[in-house]
C-alpha positions in Angstrom: 216.7 43.9 131.0 213.2 42.7 131.7 210.6 41.6 129.2 207.7 39.3 128.5 208.6 36.2 126.5 206.4 33.6 125.0 208.0 30.1 124.6 206.5 27.8 122.0 207.7 24.3 122.5 205.8 21.0 121.9 207.6 19.0 124.5 206.5 20.0 128.0 209.8 19.2 129.8 211.8 21.3 127.3 209.3 24.1 127.7 209.5 24.1 131.4 213.3 24.1 131.3 213.4 27.1 129.0 210.9 29.0 131.2 212.9 28.2 134.3 216.2 29.4 132.8 214.7 32.6 131.4 212.7 33.3 134.5 215.8 33.1 136.6 217.4 35.7 134.3 214.5 38.1 135.2 212.1 37.6 132.2 208.4 37.1 132.6 207.8 33.9 130.6 204.7 32.1 129.4 204.5 28.9 127.4 202.5 27.4 124.6 202.6 23.9 123.1 200.7 24.7 119.9 201.5 27.2 117.1 197.8 28.1 116.6 197.4 28.8 120.3 200.6 30.9 120.2 199.3 33.0 117.3 196.1 33.7 119.2 198.0 34.7 122.3 200.5 36.9 120.5 197.7 38.8 118.7 196.5 40.0 122.0 199.7 41.9 122.5 201.8 42.4 125.7 204.8 40.2 124.7 208.2 41.6 123.9 209.7 38.5 122.2 208.9 34.9 121.2 211.0 31.8 121.2 209.6 29.3 118.7 211.1 25.8 118.7 211.7 24.5 115.2 210.6 21.0 116.2 209.7 18.3 113.7 207.7 20.6 111.4 209.8 23.4 110.0 207.2 24.2 107.3 204.7 25.0 110.0 207.1 27.3 111.8 207.9 29.0 108.4 204.2 29.6 107.9 203.8 30.8 111.5 206.6 33.4 111.1 205.1 34.7 107.8 201.7 35.0 109.5 203.3 37.0 112.4 204.8 39.5 110.0 201.4 40.0 108.2 199.6 41.0 111.4 200.0 44.6 112.5 200.1 43.7 116.2 203.0 41.3 115.8 204.8 42.6 112.7 207.6 44.0 114.8 207.8 41.3 117.4 211.3 39.8 117.7 211.3 36.1 117.1 214.1 33.5 117.8 213.8 30.0 116.3 216.1 27.4 117.9 216.4 24.0 116.3 218.5 21.7 114.1 218.7 23.1 110.6 219.9 20.6 107.9 221.8 23.2 105.9 222.5 26.9 105.2 219.4 27.1 102.9 217.1 26.1 105.8 218.6 28.7 108.1 218.2 31.4 105.4 214.6 30.4 104.6 213.6 30.9 108.3 215.2 34.3 108.4 213.5 35.4 105.2 210.2 34.1 106.6 210.5 36.6 109.4 212.6 35.1 112.2 215.0 37.6 113.6 217.4 34.9 114.8 218.0 31.2 114.4 220.1 29.2 116.9 221.5 25.7 116.2 220.8 23.1 118.9 222.5 22.3 121.2 223.3 25.7 122.5 224.1 27.2 125.9 221.7 29.2 128.0 224.1 32.2 128.0 224.0 32.4 124.2 220.2 32.4 124.1 220.0 35.1 126.8 222.6 37.2 125.0 220.6 36.9 121.7 217.4 37.9 123.6 219.1 41.0 125.1 220.5 41.9 121.7 217.1 41.7 120.0 215.3 43.6 122.8 217.9 46.4 122.5 217.3 46.6 118.7 213.6 46.6 119.2 213.7 49.4 121.8 215.6 51.5 119.3 213.0 50.9 116.6 210.1 51.6 119.0 211.8 54.8 120.2 212.3 55.9 116.6 208.6 55.3 115.7 207.4 56.9 119.0 209.4 60.1 118.4 208.2 60.1 114.7 204.6 59.9 115.9 205.2 62.7 118.4 206.7 65.0 115.8 203.7 64.3 113.4 201.3 65.0 116.2 203.0 68.4 116.6 202.4 69.1 113.0 205.9 68.4 111.6 206.1 66.1 108.6 209.2 64.2 107.7 211.0 65.2 104.6 210.4 62.8 101.6 212.9 59.9 101.7 215.9 60.8 99.6 217.9 58.4 97.5 219.7 56.1 99.8 223.4 55.9 98.7 225.3 52.7 99.0 226.3 52.2 102.7 230.1 51.6 103.1 231.3 48.4 104.8 234.6 47.8 106.5 235.9 44.3 106.6 238.4 43.9 109.5 240.5 40.8 108.8 244.1 39.6 109.2 243.7 37.4 106.1 245.4 38.1 102.8 245.0 36.8 99.2 242.2 34.8 97.8 240.6 34.0 101.1 240.2 37.7 101.9 238.9 38.5 98.4 236.3 35.7 98.7 235.1 37.0 102.0 234.8 40.6 100.7 232.7 39.4 97.8 230.2 37.9 100.2 229.3 41.3 101.5 226.8 43.7 100.0 227.9 47.3 99.1 231.3 48.9 98.8 233.9 47.1 101.0 237.1 48.5 102.4 239.5 46.0 104.0 241.2 47.1 107.2 243.8 45.5 109.4 242.8 44.9 113.1 245.7 47.1 114.0 244.6 50.1 111.8 241.1 51.2 112.8 239.6 54.6 111.8 240.3 57.4 114.2 239.0 60.3 112.0 235.8 61.7 113.6 234.3 62.2 110.1 231.9 59.9 108.3 233.0 56.3 108.5 231.7 52.8 107.6 228.1 52.0 108.4 229.0 48.4 109.1 232.1 46.7 110.5 232.4 43.0 109.6 234.9 41.5 112.0 236.6 38.3 110.8 236.7 36.5 114.1 237.3 33.2 112.2 240.5 34.6 110.7 241.7 36.1 114.0 241.1 32.9 116.0 242.5 30.8 113.1 245.8 32.6 113.4 246.1 31.7 117.0 244.8 35.0 118.5 243.1 34.5 121.9 239.3 35.4 122.1 240.3 38.4 124.2 241.7 40.0 121.1 238.3 39.8 119.5 236.7 41.2 122.7 239.0 44.2 122.7 238.3 44.8 119.0 234.5 45.0 119.5 234.9 47.1 122.7 237.4 49.4 121.0 235.1 50.1 118.0 232.3 50.9 120.4 234.5 53.4 122.4 235.8 55.4 119.5 233.9 58.5 118.4 234.5 57.7 114.8 233.0 54.2 115.0 230.8 53.9 118.0 227.5 54.3 116.0 228.4 51.8 113.3 226.8 48.4 113.2 229.1 45.4 114.0 228.8 41.9 112.7 231.2 39.2 113.9 232.1 36.1 111.8 232.9 33.1 114.0 233.8 29.5 113.2 230.8 28.4 115.3 228.4 29.7 118.0 231.2 29.4 120.6 230.9 30.4 124.2 232.6 33.7 123.2 229.5 34.6 121.1 227.4 35.6 124.1 230.1 37.9 125.5 230.7 39.5 122.1 227.0 40.4 121.8 227.0 41.9 125.3 230.2 43.9 124.6 228.5 45.6 121.6 228.4 43.3 118.6 225.1 43.6 116.8 225.2 40.1 115.2 227.2 36.9 115.4 227.3 34.8 112.2 228.5 31.2 112.7 230.6 29.4 110.1 227.7 27.2 108.9 225.9 30.3 107.5 226.2 30.6 103.8 226.9 33.6 101.6 223.2 34.4 101.2 222.7 34.4 105.0 225.7 36.7 105.5 224.3 39.1 103.0 220.8 39.0 104.5 222.2 39.7 108.0 224.4 42.5 106.7 221.5 44.2 104.9 219.4 44.0 108.0 222.1 45.7 110.1 222.5 48.4 107.4 218.7 49.0 107.5 218.8 49.4 111.2 221.8 51.7 111.0 220.0 53.9 108.4 216.9 54.1 110.7 219.1 55.1 113.7 220.8 57.7 111.6 217.4 59.1 110.5 216.4 59.3 114.2 219.5 61.3 115.1 219.0 63.6 112.1 215.4 64.2 113.1 216.5 65.2 116.5 219.1 67.6 115.1 217.1 69.2 112.3 215.2 72.5 112.4 212.1 71.2 114.1 214.1 70.7 117.2 214.2 74.4 117.8 210.4 74.5 118.1 210.2 71.8 120.7 213.3 72.5 122.8 214.0 75.0 125.5 216.6 77.4 124.2 218.3 78.0 127.5 218.7 74.4 128.7 218.5 72.4 125.5 215.9 70.2 127.0 212.5 69.4 125.5 209.9 72.0 126.3 206.3 71.5 127.4 205.0 71.6 123.8 207.0 68.4 123.1 206.8 66.8 126.5 203.0 66.5 126.9 202.2 64.7 123.7 205.3 62.5 124.2 204.2 61.7 127.8 200.8 60.7 126.4 202.5 58.3 124.0 204.6 56.9 126.9 201.4 56.4 128.9 199.7 54.7 125.9 202.7 52.3 125.5 202.7 51.5 129.2 198.9 50.8 129.1 199.1 48.5 126.1 202.1 46.6 127.5 200.8 46.4 131.0 203.8 48.2 132.3 204.5 51.1 134.7 205.4 54.7 134.0 207.0 56.8 136.7 206.8 60.6 136.5 208.7 63.2 138.5 208.2 67.0 138.7 211.4 68.7 140.0 211.6 72.3 141.2 214.6 74.4 142.1 214.2 75.6 145.7 214.1 79.4 146.4 214.9 80.2 142.8 213.6 83.8 143.1 216.1 84.4 145.9 218.9 83.3 143.5 217.7 85.7 140.8 217.3 88.5 143.3 220.6 87.9 145.0 222.9 87.2 142.1 221.0 88.5 139.0 219.1 86.9 136.2 222.3 85.9 134.3 223.2 83.8 137.3 219.7 82.4 137.4 220.0 81.4 133.7 223.4 79.8 134.4 221.9 77.8 137.3 219.0 76.6 135.2 221.4 75.4 132.5 223.7 73.6 134.9 220.8 71.9 136.7 219.4 70.7 133.4 222.8 69.2 132.5 223.2 67.4 135.8 219.6 66.0 135.5 220.2 64.8 132.0 223.5 63.1 132.9 221.7 61.2 135.7 219.0 59.6 133.5 218.7 56.8 131.0 218.6 57.5 127.3 215.0 56.2 127.1 213.8 58.6 129.9 212.0 61.8 129.0 213.3 65.1 130.5 211.8 68.5 129.8 211.7 72.0 131.2 208.0 72.7 131.7 208.1 76.0 133.6 210.4 78.7 134.9 212.4 76.5 137.3 210.3 73.3 136.9 211.4 70.1 135.2 209.5 67.0 134.1 211.0 63.5 134.1 209.2 60.4 132.8 210.8 56.9 133.3 209.2 54.0 131.4 209.1 50.5 132.9 210.1 51.8 136.4 208.7 50.7 139.7 207.8 53.2 142.5 210.9 52.1 144.5 213.2 52.6 141.5 211.6 56.0 140.8 212.1 57.1 144.4 215.7 56.0 144.3 216.3 57.8 141.0 214.7 60.9 142.4 217.0 60.8 145.5 220.0 60.3 143.3 219.1 63.4 141.2 218.4 65.4 144.3 221.9 64.5 145.7 223.6 65.3 142.3 222.2 68.9 142.6 222.9 69.4 146.3 226.4 68.0 146.7 228.4 70.2 144.3 228.2 74.0 144.2 227.1 75.8 141.0 229.4 78.2 139.2 228.0 81.7 138.7 229.0 84.2 135.9 231.6 86.7 137.1 230.4 90.2 138.0 232.5 93.3 137.3 235.1 93.9 140.0 234.1 90.8 142.0 235.8 87.4 142.4 234.3 84.3 140.9 231.3 83.1 142.9 229.5 79.8 143.5 226.3 78.9 145.3 224.6 75.8 146.5 221.3 74.8 145.0 218.7 72.2 146.1 215.7 70.8 144.4 212.4 69.3 145.6 210.9 66.4 143.8 207.4 64.9 143.5 207.0 61.4 142.2 203.9 59.5 141.0 203.4 56.1 139.3 201.0 55.3 136.5 199.6 55.0 133.9 196.0 55.9 134.9 193.1 53.9 133.5 192.1 56.7 131.2 192.7 57.7 127.6 196.4 58.3 127.1 196.2 62.2 127.0 194.0 62.3 130.1 196.3 59.7 131.8 199.4 61.8 131.1 197.7 65.0 132.5 196.5 63.1 135.6 199.9 61.6 136.2 201.6 64.9 135.9 199.0 66.4 138.3 199.7 63.7 140.9 203.4 64.3 140.7 202.8 68.0 141.0 200.7 67.4 144.2 203.6 65.3 145.6 206.0 68.2 144.8 203.9 70.6 146.9 204.2 68.1 149.7 207.9 68.1 149.4 207.9 71.9 149.4 205.7 72.0 152.4 207.8 69.5 154.2 210.9 71.7 154.2 212.2 71.5 150.6 215.3 69.6 149.4 213.5 66.3 149.6 211.5 63.7 147.6 207.8 63.1 148.1 205.8 60.3 146.6 202.1 60.5 145.7 200.5 57.6 147.6 197.1 58.0 145.8 196.2 54.8 143.9 196.6 55.1 140.2 
């Protein structure tokens, strides 16, 4: 996972060490020694996360975090504050001021990088939610008024019993159900919005860390629990914390955190879960019918073009790349003429399914013409886009497509190929014009692939 990170650290050697470690992990890092300079730099935009060292002036960092949250350009910027916090109240004050995470020094590089990955994933979900909301509004669809938010259920997974368990349950906001680690929900119906995993209790009873790893992964793999938020309580920010975050835990709470911090973190996770649920509901509600292709279930051109413009705008503002593909089924008229239009519809539906399975969740895929598809891949280089296009082409070519049975005839199958045109942007134009120009360049590359014999990928070499 790439991203631009600003490191704010007064001591030059510490700043250089932090930059070196994060750069080696694939991040584009810049450094500042002064909070005022950092605020000026962050206001310009282009950063994905900031690491602000607590240093010797915690009040200045508190004020800095509050200032970030009051500026529209930085209000959603993820912020990590490493340092030595004297007590639980100091940790909580920093979180309430706007820090997304606090890390006690000394800490391992693996933990910092895991925290960064975790925050960037959460940020991507929020950005995607806002972007899709803006696209829906641009299409003339207004969100329904916010309904009363019922209490969100919490499941406390703990091996403890008695007063210790009751005390832990009282530290959590909302209705709490206590579960044994051996009896997790399997019913696909509505379940808890937040799982609080008592890692302190598990490890305190002699369970190996692997038991906690399996618990986190198990909850992420079950259909009944995979969408719920997860918070893990640990005796300290142990080496296992980094792996737990990468396995799917949304937050790790060390033993030095007080009751108020646990509640703060739990409420934050519940808010994120509610936002994610709202996004999924938006995608499932009635407006989806107006912006999706009925045959394939993909987005249609009406949705794709304004969303492509928003992707271009996001790429321009973040100084990132945006790859666009136009894919066309080869000799599709021959399929319709030879096997009938029901067969053609079946082919379109199966091609769409294979393309969708071969892309990332953040990628845009739409059917924009009879047998023509659009794919937009944010934050993708031209080499990565070419490789992705080749992978999609092979997914279509290598496995025959099933055809609907015809009266008195055995089941049939046919081979299908696609041609792909690829272009890279965004263009230095207004977002809507940039999206149209990028699509045109990919379309030009597609014609080149067709002219070159079909069943191939062509890349537009014209400078963006």
